[in-house]
N, C-alpha and C positions, 0 to 999 in steps of 0.2 A: 324443454328438458323431458326426456322420456323416463318413465318410472318402471321399475322391475322389483320383484322380490327374489331374494337368494335364500333358499331354504336349506339349512344344514341340519341333518338328522344324525344323531349320535347316541352312544351308550357310554356309561361310566364303566371303568374297570370294576371287577367283582369287589363289592364291599366299599367302593370309593365314591358313592353317590354324593355325599355331603362335600367332600373335598373337591370333587369334580365341579359341582355347582359353584363353589367358592372360586375356583380357578376361572370358570367361565365369566362369572359376574365381576370379579376383581381384576382379571388380567386379560383374558382372550377377547371378550366382547369390546372392552375399551380400546384394545389394540386395533381391532378391525374397524372401529368407528373413526380412527385417525386416517383411514385410506380415503383419498378424494373420490367422491361419488357414492360413498356409503353414508346414508343420511340418518338411519335409525336402526334399532335392533330391539327385539323382544324375545325372551326365552319362554319355552313352554315345556310342560311335562305331560306325558301320556296319562289319560284318566283311566280308571278301572272300567267305567262304562263306555262301551264302544258300539257303534252302529252295526259293525260287521265283525265276525270272528273268523279266524283268529286275529288278534290285534297285530298291528305292524311290528316289525322287528326292532324298531328304534323307540327308546323311552323318552328321549329328549329331542326337541326341535328348537332351533334358533332361526327366526325369520328376520333377515336384514332387508331393509328398504334401500334400494339403489335408485339414485337420481343422476342420470348421465345421458349425454348425447353420444357417447362413445363407449358402448358396453364392452367391447373387446379391450380397450385401454383400461377400463375399471377392473376387469377380471385379471388382466396382467398385473395391475398394481396390487390386487389382493394376493395373487400368487407370489409376487416379489416380497411383499410384507410377510407372508407366511414363512419364507425361508429364514428370516431372522427373528421371528416371533418367539416368545417364551413358550417352551413346551412343558407338558405335564404328563406324568405317568398315570394320572387319575382317570384318563379317558381310555376307552378300548380302541386301539388303533385299527383293529380289524372289523370294526362295526361302525361305519360312518358312510354317509352319502350326502351329496349336495346337488341341487338343481336350481336353475334360474328360470323364472316365469315372467312373462309380460302380460299386462292386462289385455283382455279381449272383451269387447263390448263395454257397456256403461256399468258403473257401480250402482247397485240398486239398494234401496232402503226399504225395510218392511214398514207397512202402514198399520195403524191400529186395525184389529179384526173387523171392526164395524165398517171400515172403508173397503175391504175386500180385495185389494190388489197391491202390486208393488209399484213404486215410483222410481224412475231413474235418478 
């Protein structure tokens, strides 16, 4: 089974950050997790500290882990589910983006500083 990440980047509507977070946590993410091939999800919020300036235009990211042997079918299922999903006016419909990534190379773990290199 192949693994992918589906990264959804969004913003809340002006002044709706708390309501938008509640909608994502209680409604949207649980709906997406019912789609075959969607294995897990984690929401993130942009931090004040960034490596580069200016910061990206999106305050929120949801990373969905996909596990599927048919990525096209999984994406079709996500699109189909979106048509009947519960909508919310708390998100900014003009400020969102989403991309799918596949792993390249091995996942590496940091070693203690005394060992001096990374291990696959």
